[in-house]
C-alpha positions in Angstrom: 100.9 132.5 125.2 101.0 128.9 126.5 100.7 126.0 124.1 97.6 123.9 124.3 97.7 120.1 124.1 96.6 119.0 120.6 94.8 116.1 122.2 93.1 117.1 125.4 93.2 120.9 125.0 94.9 121.5 128.3 97.3 124.5 128.5 100.9 123.6 129.1 102.6 125.3 132.0 105.7 127.5 131.2 108.0 124.8 132.6 106.3 121.8 131.1 108.3 120.4 128.3 105.5 118.2 126.9 106.0 116.3 123.6 106.2 117.9 120.1 105.8 116.1 116.7 108.8 117.3 114.7 107.2 117.4 111.3 103.6 118.6 111.9 104.6 120.6 115.0 101.6 119.4 117.0 102.3 119.8 120.8 101.0 117.5 123.5 101.0 117.8 127.3 103.2 115.5 129.3 100.5 113.0 130.0 99.2 112.6 126.4 102.8 113.0 125.1 104.2 110.1 127.0 101.6 107.7 125.5 102.2 109.0 121.9 106.0 109.1 122.3 106.0 105.4 123.4 104.5 104.4 120.1 107.0 106.5 118.0 109.9 105.0 120.0 109.3 101.7 118.2 109.7 103.1 114.7 112.8 101.6 113.1 115.6 103.8 111.8 115.9 101.9 108.5 112.5 102.5 106.9 113.0 100.3 103.9 113.5 97.3 106.2 110.2 97.9 107.9 107.8 95.1 107.3 104.1 95.5 106.6 103.3 93.8 109.9 105.4 96.4 111.7 103.5 99.2 109.9 100.2 97.6 110.8 101.4 97.3 114.4 102.2 101.0 114.6 98.7 101.9 113.3 97.1 99.4 115.8 99.0 100.9 118.6 97.9 104.4 117.7 94.3 103.2 117.4 94.5 101.7 120.9 95.4 105.1 122.5 91.7 106.2 122.2 92.6 109.4 120.3 90.1 111.4 118.2 90.1 110.9 114.4 91.7 114.3 114.0 94.6 113.6 116.3 95.2 110.1 115.0 95.4 111.4 111.4 98.0 114.0 112.4 100.1 111.3 114.1 99.8 109.0 111.0 100.9 112.0 108.8 103.8 112.5 111.2 104.8 108.9 110.7 104.5 109.2 106.9 106.7 112.3 106.8 109.3 110.7 109.1 109.6 107.7 106.9 109.6 109.8 103.7 112.5 111.9 105.1 114.5 108.7 105.7 113.9 107.3 102.2 115.8 108.0 99.1 112.8 108.1 96.8 112.2 111.2 94.7 108.4 110.6 94.5 105.9 110.3 97.2 102.6 108.5 96.7 99.6 108.7 99.1 95.9 108.3 98.8 92.6 109.0 100.6 88.9 108.4 99.9 87.1 111.4 98.4 85.1 112.6 95.4 87.2 114.2 92.6 85.6 117.6 93.3 86.5 117.5 97.0 90.0 116.1 96.5 90.7 118.8 93.8 89.4 121.5 96.1 91.5 120.3 99.1 94.7 120.0 97.0 94.2 123.4 95.4 93.7 124.9 98.8 96.9 123.3 100.2 98.9 124.3 97.1 97.7 127.9 97.3 98.5 128.1 101.0 102.1 126.9 100.5 102.8 128.7 97.3 101.1 132.0 98.2 99.5 132.1 94.8 96.1 131.4 93.4 96.8 128.4 91.2 94.5 126.3 89.1 95.2 123.2 87.1 93.7 121.7 83.9 91.5 118.6 84.4 91.9 115.6 82.1 89.3 112.8 82.1 90.0 109.5 80.3 87.8 106.3 80.7 86.5 107.4 84.1 89.9 108.4 85.5 90.5 112.1 86.1 93.9 113.7 86.5 95.2 117.2 87.4 98.7 118.6 88.1 99.8 121.7 90.1 103.4 122.9 89.8 105.1 125.6 92.0 108.6 126.6 93.1 110.2 127.6 96.3 110.4 131.3 95.4 106.6 131.5 95.5 106.6 129.5 98.8 108.9 132.2 100.4 111.6 129.7 101.2 114.8 131.9 101.2 118.0 130.6 99.6 116.1 127.5 98.4 115.8 126.7 94.7 113.4 123.8 94.2 110.2 122.8 92.4 107.4 120.6 93.5 104.8 119.0 91.2 101.5 117.7 92.9 99.6 115.3 90.7 96.1 114.1 91.5 94.7 111.0 89.9 91.1 110.1 90.9 89.4 106.8 90.2 86.9 104.6 92.0 86.3 106.9 94.9 90.0 107.4 95.8 92.3 110.4 95.3 95.8 109.2 94.6 98.2 112.0 95.1 101.9 112.1 94.2 104.4 114.8 95.0 107.6 114.8 93.1 110.3 117.4 93.4 113.6 118.6 92.0 116.2 121.1 93.1 119.7 122.5 92.4 122.6 122.1 94.8 121.2 124.8 97.1 117.7 123.5 97.2 115.7 121.0 99.3 112.3 120.2 97.7 111.4 118.0 100.7 110.6 121.3 102.5 107.9 122.0 99.9 106.7 118.4 100.0 106.4 118.6 103.8 104.6 122.0 103.8 102.1 120.7 101.2 101.1 117.6 103.1 100.7 119.4 106.4 98.6 122.1 104.7 96.5 119.3 103.1 95.9 117.7 106.5 95.1 121.1 108.0 92.5 121.7 105.2 90.5 118.6 106.4 91.7 117.0 109.7 89.2 114.2 109.3 91.0 112.8 106.2 93.2 109.7 106.8 96.0 110.1 104.3 97.7 106.7 103.7 101.2 106.2 102.4 102.3 103.8 99.6 105.8 102.5 100.3 107.0 101.7 96.8 109.1 103.4 94.1 107.3 101.9 91.1 103.6 102.0 92.0 100.6 101.1 89.9 97.2 102.7 90.4 95.3 99.4 90.8 97.4 98.5 93.8 97.1 101.9 95.3 93.3 101.6 95.0 93.4 98.5 97.2 92.2 95.8 94.8 93.8 94.2 91.8 90.5 93.8 90.0 90.2 97.6 89.7 92.9 97.4 87.0 90.1 96.5 84.6 88.4 99.8 85.2 91.6 101.7 84.2 92.2 99.6 81.1 88.7 99.2 79.7 86.7 102.0 81.3 84.3 99.5 83.0 81.5 100.9 85.1 81.3 101.2 88.8 78.1 99.4 89.8 76.5 99.5 93.3 74.3 96.7 94.5 71.6 97.5 97.1 70.1 94.3 98.4 67.6 93.4 101.1 64.1 92.1 101.7 62.5 95.6 101.1 59.5 94.6 103.2 58.4 97.3 102.4 60.9 99.5 100.6 61.0 102.9 102.2 62.5 106.4 101.9 65.6 105.4 103.7 66.4 102.8 101.0 65.9 105.4 98.3 68.1 107.9 100.1 70.8 105.3 100.6 70.8 104.4 96.9 71.1 108.0 95.8 73.9 108.7 98.4 75.8 105.7 97.2 75.5 106.9 93.6 76.8 110.4 94.4 79.5 109.7 97.1 80.6 106.4 95.6 80.9 107.9 92.1 78.7 105.0 90.7 77.6 104.8 87.1 74.8 102.3 87.8 72.7 101.1 90.8 71.1 97.7 90.9 68.4 97.2 93.5 68.1 93.5 94.3 65.1 92.3 96.4 65.9 89.0 98.1 63.8 85.8 97.7 64.7 84.7 101.1 67.3 86.8 103.0 69.5 84.4 105.0 69.1 86.4 108.3 65.4 86.7 108.0 64.3 83.1 107.4 61.3 82.2 109.4 59.8 85.7 109.3 56.7 86.4 107.4 57.3 88.7 104.4 55.1 90.1 101.6 55.0 88.1 98.5 57.9 88.4 96.1 55.9 90.1 93.3 54.6 92.8 95.7 58.1 93.6 97.0 59.4 93.7 93.4 56.7 96.1 92.2 57.1 98.4 95.3 60.9 98.6 94.6 60.1 99.5 90.9 57.8 102.3 92.1 60.2 103.6 94.8 63.2 103.9 92.4 61.2 104.9 89.3 62.6 108.5 89.5 66.2 107.5 90.3 68.5 107.9 87.3 70.7 105.0 86.2 68.9 102.6 88.5 67.7 99.1 87.7 65.5 96.9 89.9 66.5 93.2 89.3 64.4 90.1 89.9 67.4 87.8 89.8 67.2 86.6 93.4 63.4 86.4 93.3 63.5 84.0 90.4 65.8 81.6 92.2 64.1 79.4 94.8 67.3 78.8 96.9 68.3 81.1 99.8 69.8 84.4 98.6 73.5 84.7 99.5 75.4 87.9 98.7 78.4 86.1 97.3 76.5 84.1 94.8 74.6 87.1 93.6 77.8 89.1 93.1 79.5 86.3 91.2 76.5 86.2 88.8 76.6 89.9 88.4 80.3 90.0 87.8 79.8 87.4 85.0 77.1 89.7 83.5 79.4 92.8 83.9 82.9 91.4 83.5 84.7 94.7 83.0 82.9 96.5 85.9 83.8 97.0 89.5 81.0 95.9 91.9 80.3 97.6 95.2 78.0 96.1 97.8 76.0 98.7 99.7 75.4 98.0 103.4 75.0 99.5 106.8 77.5 99.6 109.7 76.2 96.6 111.6 76.2 94.3 108.6 79.6 95.5 107.5 81.2 94.7 110.8 80.2 91.0 110.5 80.8 90.4 106.8 83.9 88.3 107.4 81.6 85.7 109.0 79.1 85.7 106.1 79.1 82.8 103.6 82.3 83.3 101.5 82.9 86.4 103.6 86.6 86.5 102.9 86.1 86.1 99.2 83.6 89.0 99.3 86.2 91.2 101.1 89.0 90.3 98.7 87.1 90.6 95.4 84.4 93.3 95.8 84.2 96.8 97.1 81.9 98.0 99.9 80.0 101.2 100.4 79.0 101.6 104.0 76.4 104.0 105.4 77.6 105.4 108.7 75.7 107.2 111.5 77.6 110.0 113.4 78.7 108.7 116.8 77.5 105.1 116.1 80.3 102.5 116.6 82.8 104.9 115.0 85.9 103.4 116.7 84.8 99.8 116.0 84.2 100.7 112.4 87.6 102.4 112.0 89.4 99.4 113.5 87.4 96.9 111.3 88.1 98.9 108.1 91.8 99.0 108.9 91.8 95.2 109.6 89.9 94.4 106.4 92.3 96.6 104.3 95.4 95.1 105.8 94.2 91.4 105.7 92.1 91.3 102.5 93.0 94.5 100.6 89.4 95.6 100.9 88.1 98.8 99.3 85.7 100.6 101.5 83.9 103.8 100.8 82.1 105.5 103.7 78.8 107.4 103.1 78.4 110.5 105.3 75.0 111.6 104.0 72.4 111.8 106.8 69.8 109.0 106.2 66.1 109.2 107.2 65.4 107.6 110.6 63.0 105.0 109.3 62.7 101.2 109.3 60.4 98.6 107.7 59.5 97.3 111.1 58.2 100.7 112.2 56.3 101.1 109.0 54.6 97.7 109.3 53.7 98.4 113.0 52.1 101.7 112.0 50.1 100.1 109.2 48.8 97.4 111.5 47.6 100.2 113.9 45.9 102.1 111.1 48.4 105.0 111.3 49.8 107.0 108.4 53.1 106.2 106.9 53.3 109.4 104.9 56.9 110.6 104.4 58.2 107.2 105.5 57.6 105.5 102.1 57.4 107.1 98.7 53.8 108.2 97.8 53.5 105.6 95.1 54.5 102.8 97.5 52.0 104.0 100.1 49.2 103.8 97.5 50.3 100.4 96.4 50.3 99.1 100.0 46.7 100.4 100.6 45.4 99.2 97.2 46.7 95.6 97.9 45.9 95.7 101.6 49.4 94.7 102.6 50.6 94.6 106.3 47.1 94.7 107.8 
């Protein structure tokens, strides 16, 4: 049976050599393979002399090929396995964004596929950090004449799964075979996961999680707090759904809803009075657990800037990690906000994404932010209601119903106070 190109899906002819990734075994047709091979040709032989800029250049070159997320992730895994094989390290550290439940399930599935056994691991939770370790040997993995053991350790904190594989073997063994089989199985379990490598022998979790300030979370058990800001004019079901999704997917312990006094990008527009927007937010989020509606920005007469608000909140919650919740369009331009670079360096971001909307642009921007500022970014994949405050106000002015667009309590409040008419 002829091989199919892993990228375009075309069947390779019997005489077509194509291009094959040595570690993941993915096969590409001649046309796709030439483009991919040209990028791998620039990978240095001496991995420990590779600079961060060279690694970033490799990832940029892959991104510029216009490949699907699935194909790109397999190429990045191939690169990681290539460089692992050239290194002398006995431990391998990688990470990817996921909930603990999802990361445990994926790792368990990969371990069971490689080992041929149905393994489970105890879960230990301390100060918001969860850990779990799977151990199996080459005999269970059906590797003949190989005597080696592999331990797969999962540490989960702040929305990231940090995974280490560490092996040992006797003179006849080669634990790297187990290591390689495990990571390929993990990628196969979810092709959309981008597994990133950490090139260091003595790693610390705070650095792996992309922001030094996260170290506080590990030491003191500080909370993960999400901040959902905006004019909320009026607050609607989309805002409530976004807050709940951020709590769940971002593993937050607290959500602060922050109505803006004057949102910088909405100056000059007529908005409902502050006390109305505040009360509507309180009504909308009244049934949301661990959620607080703050009047901090409303009590300040100056323009509301995100950076100033987060600095104040960080002083109020010194041991907590703050995450600003936003949409794709706003996130793409954050670098140009007031103190945008400081925002990207010191705070986390939870970004709501829409399937098929600016996906390539968003991927590239996240990679850029991470490489330049060490930004921590969590993507929300929950489907959000298709609703906007502009649509709601237009319907209200026309005397049309806004049922199911805003919470029932908010709809009553709008009619009782004759807002937006």
